[in-house]
C-alpha positions in Angstrom: 0.0 0.0 0.0 2.8 2.4 0.9 4.5 1.8 -2.5 1.3 2.7 -4.3 1.0 6.0 -2.4 4.6 6.9 -3.1 4.1 6.1 -6.8 0.9 8.1 -6.9 2.6 11.1 -5.2 5.5 10.9 -7.6 3.2 10.8 -10.6 1.3 13.9 -9.3 4.6 15.7 -8.8 5.8 15.0 -12.3 2.5 16.0 -13.9 2.5 19.3 -12.0 6.1 20.1 -12.9 5.4 19.3 -16.6 2.4 21.7 -16.6 4.5 24.5 -15.1 7.3 24.0 -17.6 4.9 24.1 -20.6 4.5 27.9 -20.4 8.2 28.6 -20.0 10.2 29.6 -23.0 13.7 30.9 -23.7 14.4 33.1 -26.7 17.3 35.2 -28.0 16.5 38.8 -29.1 18.9 41.1 -30.9 19.0 44.4 -29.0 21.3 47.4 -29.9 23.5 48.4 -27.0 27.0 49.7 -26.6 28.2 49.6 -23.0 27.7 48.2 -19.5 25.1 50.8 -18.7 23.1 49.6 -21.8 23.5 46.0 -20.5 22.0 46.9 -17.2 19.1 49.0 -18.7 18.3 46.2 -21.3 18.1 43.5 -18.6 16.2 45.7 -16.2 13.6 46.5 -18.9 13.1 42.8 -19.7 12.8 41.8 -16.0 10.2 44.5 -15.3 7.8 42.7 -17.5 5.4 40.4 -15.7 6.3 36.8 -16.7 9.9 37.3 -17.4 11.9 35.0 -15.2 15.5 35.6 -16.4 17.3 38.1 -18.7 20.9 38.1 -19.7 22.4 40.6 -22.3 25.6 39.7 -24.1 27.3 43.0 -25.0 29.6 41.3 -27.6 26.9 39.6 -29.6 24.2 42.3 -28.8 21.9 39.4 -27.8 19.4 39.3 -25.0 18.6 35.8 -23.8 15.3 35.9 -22.0 13.3 33.2 -20.2 9.6 34.0 -19.8 6.1 32.6 -19.2 4.4 32.5 -22.6 1.0 32.8 -20.8 2.0 36.2 -19.5 4.1 37.8 -22.2 5.7 37.3 -25.6 8.9 38.2 -27.5 6.9 41.0 -29.1 6.1 42.5 -25.7 9.7 42.2 -24.6 11.0 43.9 -27.8 8.5 46.8 -27.3 9.8 47.3 -23.8 13.4 47.4 -25.0 12.4 50.1 -27.6 10.6 52.0 -24.9 13.9 52.4 -23.0 15.8 53.6 -26.1 17.2 50.3 -27.5 16.4 49.2 -31.1 15.5 45.5 -31.8 15.0 43.7 -35.1 11.3 44.4 -35.0 11.0 47.8 -33.2 13.1 51.0 -33.5 13.2 53.2 -30.4 11.4 56.5 -30.7 13.9 59.3 -31.2 12.7 60.9 -27.9 13.5 57.7 -26.0 16.8 57.2 -27.8 17.9 60.8 -27.1 17.4 60.2 -23.3 20.2 57.7 -23.3 23.6 58.9 -21.9 26.2 59.8 -24.5 28.2 56.5 -24.0 25.0 54.6 -24.9 24.4 56.2 -28.2 24.7 53.4 -30.8 23.2 55.0 -33.9 25.5 56.7 -36.4 
């Protein structure tokens, strides 16, 4: 009897873990940035979005790796947030007013 209870509990645990992981997704997004301040701002903008669990910006490759809950947000929403803080993505260009708020060392447009 004890064995059946343990097997049942293990099954329930595995099913619930699988259901949680189904909404989780990791994507790479190209985001324009130039310095360490950009890296901090880009990661902070992504992490401020409900559903984003992890954000890591690689300054060398200009790539944001983001892990998020697909039920709460999307790549599109994350790209919009990046543009709103002054950083261009492949899909969204930051408004000039937002770009112009960036410190001088962060200006990446020529």
